[in-house]
C-alpha positions, 0 to 999 in steps of 0.5 A: 500500499502507498504511504500517501493513501494510509496517511489519508485513511489515517493509519499512519502520522507523521510521528509514526513515520519517525523511528526512534532509531537513533541514527534517525534521531541523531540526523534530524538533531544534526540538520537542526544544528546546521540550520541554527549555524547557517542563521548565525553565519549569515547574520554575522555575514550582514553585520560585518558587511555593513561598516556603519552598524558594525561600530555600534556592536 
């Protein structure tokens, strides 16, 4: 059976799709950490590229 059909029928949910496998959990954690790091990097790049604002920090 197709997972989409099962989802529409309410037999599976997003929570059930995510397994409790430690490797999967680590992958999700690392993806979240990477996204946060990218946001920090972009914020710092923006601050460093603006000389007027850099002196106010």
